N, C-alpha and C positions, 0 to 999 in steps of 0.2 A: 504494500500500500504506500503510495507516494503521499507524504504529508505536506501540507502547506506550511511554509515557514514565515514567521513574523519576528522581526527584531524589536525587542523592547529595551529602550535605553533610558537610564535614570541618571539625572544630575543632582546637584546639591540644592536645587530650589526646593522650597517648601511644597509639600504635596506628594510625598513618597507613597502614600496610599494608592495613588492612581496607577503607578507602575506595578505595585504589589497586587492590586486587585485584578489587573489585566492578566498577570501571570497565574493567579489563582483560577481564573476562568479558563484560560487556555490549557492549564494542567488537566482539567477534566474533559477535554475534547480530544478524542483519539486521532482525529484527522489533522490536528495542528501541532506544530513543533515551535516552541518558543525559544528564541536565542536572546540571552540577556547580556547586557554590558552596563556597568554602573561605575560612576566616577568615585574617587576617594571622598569628595565632598558629599556625594550621594550616600555613601556608606555612613558618614557621620550623621547626616540628616535622618537616615533610616533608623539608626539607633535612638536618636533623640525623639523623633515623632512617634515611632511605632514600637520602640524597645525591641527591635529585631536585629539580629546579627547577620553577618555575611553568609554563614553556613545555612541558616534557616531560609534566607532569601534564595540562595542557590538551589535549594531543594525544590523550589517552585518552577525552575526553568528546566527545559530539556537539555539545553547546551548553554554554557557560560563562557564568556570571553573576557580577557583582561583589558583594561582601559587603554593600555599602551601596546597591545598586540596588533600592530598595523599589518602583520602578515596573516591575520585571522581570515577565515573564509568569508565573513561578512564585510570585509574590506574590498571585495572584488565583485564586479558586476556579473561575472560568470557564475557566481553562486546565486541561484534563483531563490528569491524571497517574494512575498506579497508586498513587502515594504518595511518601513521603519516607523515606530512611534517613539517619540522622545517625551517621556512623562515621568516626572515633571521636567520641564525645559528651563534651564537658567538663562538669563540674559547673555551671559558669556557664551554659552553653547549656541544660542540663537544667532549671535554675532558671527561666530565661527562658521556656522552653516550658511548664513546669508552671504558670506564673503569667500566661501570655498576654502576655508582654512582648516584642513583636515589634520589638526595637531594631535588628535587622539582618536580612538576607535568609535566614539559616539559621533563626532562631527564627520569622520570619514565614512561611516556606514550611512549616514544621512546624505552625504554628498554622492555616494554611489547610487542610492535609491533615486535621487533627483536626476542624475545623469542617465540612468537607465529608464527614466520615466515611470518609476514605481511610486506608489502612494507613500507620501512622507507627511506624517502628522506631528506637529509640535504642540505641546501643551504647556504654554508659558504661565508661570506663576509669579507675577510681579504686578504691583499696582501702587501708586499710579505709574503710568508709562511716560518716559521722556521721548523726545523726538528721535533719538538714536534707536530706541526700542521699536517705535512705530515704523521707521524707515527699514529696519532689519526685517520686520514682519512683512512689510510690503515687498522687499526683495525676495524673500522666500516664497511668497505667494506668486510673484511674477515668474519664478522658476518652476511653478507647479506644485509647490508644497501647500499644505493646509495648516492654518493657524487655528487651534482649537482651545481657547481659554476655557478652563473648567467652570463655566458659569451655570449656576442652577437654573432650571426652568421651573418657575413657581406654579405653573398651571397644573403640575402633577400633585401639588399640595403635599409634598413630602414633609414629614415631621422629624426626619432623622438625617444625621450627617451621612451615614452609610447609604441611605436612599439617594441622596444627592450625588455621592460618589458613583454609585451603581448606574445612575442615569448618564453621567458623563462618560464613564467607561463603556457602557452599552452602546452609546451613540458612536463612539470612536471605533470600537471593534466592529460594529455594524457596517462601517465604511469598507472594511476588508472582507466582508461576507461571512463573518463569524456568527454563529447562531447565538443570539443574545436574548432569547425569549425569557421573560421574567425579570430582566434587569431594569427595564423602563417601559413606560407606556407611551407610544407615539401619539402626538397630537392628532385628534380626529375631528377637531372643530367643536364648537359649543354644543352641537346637536349629536355629536358622536359619529359623524359621517365624514368620509374623505371627500 
């Protein structure tokens, strides 16, 4: 069985739960293979926000890659993936991706996905935004990337943080064709019709 591959990259921006939740969902899907790469700042934030260590995180991924392993398979366009999700995405990583500065495996794997015209979704966690952030987001969008700030949709009337996380994660994974049934309810209009 040929599995679909998805790269999940995590940086040191706040919101480690987004990358972790994606890995948890993919772990339960036999037709998907999750490739994880996390920065050193991402590991610090993972421990601080979720009290999770590297070993526990790595158990959620099918394949893990070192942040500086530029010889990794995900650094090459010949390695077929469905694309890359950077969640959370720091402004430093956004800038690196926007300017083709593949200084580590996160920015390199996103650069590869963009050059191969594969889906590339960045989940920036910063507010308020300055003009450099906005211009970098525009540059990534012009290259075909998708900027997906994890903003809650209040029409679902979620009363929990995990409900809001699941909605964002579900909408992102849905872009790649992952079965996300039960993670969120698509908007059907006020009368419940499409």
